[in-house]
N, C-alpha and C positions, 0 to 999 in steps of 0.2 A: 323500576321503570327503565333506568339507564342500562341495566344488564340485559333486559329483554330486547332493547334496540341493538345492542351489540351482537346478540345471538342471531337476531333477525338479519342484520347486515352481513354477518358471516355466512348464514345459510344462502342468502341471495348471491354472494360472491361465489360460493361453491356451485350453485345452480348455473351461474353464467360460465364458469370454467367448464362445467360438464357440457353446456351447449356448444362452447367453442371447441372442445375436444371432439364432439360429435361431428361438427363441420369439417374438422381436420381429417377425421376418419372417412367421411364421405368423399372428400377431395382425394385422399389416398386411393380409395377404391376406384374412383373415376379415372385417375391417372393410370392405375394398374390395368384397368379395362382397355384404355386407349393403347397402352403398350402391347397388350396381348393381341389386339386387333391388328396392329401394324406388323407384329412379329409373325403372325399366322400367314399373312400374304407374302412375307419376305422368303419364306422357306419353300414356297411352291416352285416347281420347275419353270412355269411361265414367268414368274417374278424374277427368277435367277437369270433366265434368258434375256429379259428386258434390262436388267441391271448390267450384266456383262456385255451385252451388245452395245450399250452406251459407253462402255469403257474401252471399246475397240474401234479401230478405223476400218472402213471398207478398203480393200486393196485394189479396187478397180481404177483408182486415180481421180475419184470424184471429190476427194477431201471431205467426205461426210462420215459421220458416225455409222457404224455397221447397222445399227438398229434403225437408222433414219435414211439410209441410202435409197433414194427414190427415182433414180434416173432409169428410163425405160431400157430393158434388155441388159441389165448389169450382169456381167459374166461371173462376178465373184461373190456377190451378196448371198445367193442361195447356198453356194458351196460352203462359205464361211459359217453361215447360220446352221447348216447341217453339221459341220464339225463341232460347233458350240453345243448343239443339242445332243450329239453323240457323247461328248465329254461330260455333260451334266448327267445323262442317263447312265454313264459308266461310273458315276459316284465320285468324280474328281472334285476337289475343293476349288473355290474361286481362284486362289493364287496358282494352283497347279494348272488350271485352264489357261490363265493369263501367261504363265511361263511356257506352256506349250505352244501358244500362239506366237510368243516372242521367239522361241526356238525355230519355229517354221518360217515366219514372215520377217523377223527382225524387230527391233525396238520401234520402228515406225508404225507398227500395228497398234500400239497403245495410244489412246486418245489424249492422255496427259503424261508428261515425263515422270520418271521415277524420282524418288527423293534420295537417291543414293549416287555417290560419285559425282562425275561431271554434270549429270542431269540436274543436280541441285542448283546449278547456275541459272537454269531456266526459271526456277522459282524465285531466286534471289535477285537476279538482274533487273527486272522491272522496278522493284522497290529501290534498289540502289541508284538506278538512273533518276527516278523521281526525286530521291533525297538530294542527289547532286544538283539537279536542275533547281530545286527549291533553294538550296544553299547558294548557288550561283546567282539566282534572282535576288536573294536577300543582300548579298554582297554588292551586286550591281546597283540596286536601289540605294544602299547606303553611300556608295561612291557618288552617285548622281546627286544625292541630297547634300553631300559634303562639298561638291564642285558648285552647286547652286548657292549654297551658303557662303562660299568664298567669293563667288561673283557678286552676290548682294553686298557683301562687305566692301569689295572693291568699288562697286557702283556707289555705295553710300559715301565712301571716302572721296571718290572722284567728283561727286555732285556738290560737294562743299566748295564754295567760292574761295578761290585762292587769291592772295594779294599779288596783283600783277605789277611789274615794274613799268615805268613810263615807256620804255622801249617796246615791251610786249603789248601795251595798250595801243601804241601807235601802229604796230604791225597788225593787230586785230582790226583797227579802224580801216587800214589800207585794204585788207581782205574784204571787209564789208562793202566798201566802195566799189571794188573791182567786181565782186560777184553780185552786187545788187541786193544783198540780203540786208533787210532793215531790222533784223533781230527777231523775226517771228516765223513760225511755220505756216 
């Protein structure tokens, strides 16, 4: 009886493992189908024009991406899109097209700075400024809390009644009489 239970439980475990493996296979197929769908659209000329036009700036001075320049009568948008379309039709790679635009218009044509040389500062500087500001804030708060703690200690020490000499008590009474202060607020 015990051996049959062991065999039965082993068979059930194998069946569960096969079902799990089947779900993993179904997930892999679905992931592959999604990847194929996205990659098919990425290689079309229209997709490349959209992608590259969003990596370039319009040179008319509107400070918008080339693909989104929407001001009326833009003198440069159509010309630049025509150059982009001609480069794609000529079979140039994305990097060749970007390099060609940089050679013609300068580095300002790129929507994002490159990650080489001095342009790397544009990527690092915001994080460095944030880190410096955070560090400065932490140090300032620590200093404030240390000063507040020292003031509390001084206040605690000064609030303890000291033993006054007879001369100091006489002076204090004279001040109370002259100011009209009867010891209360």
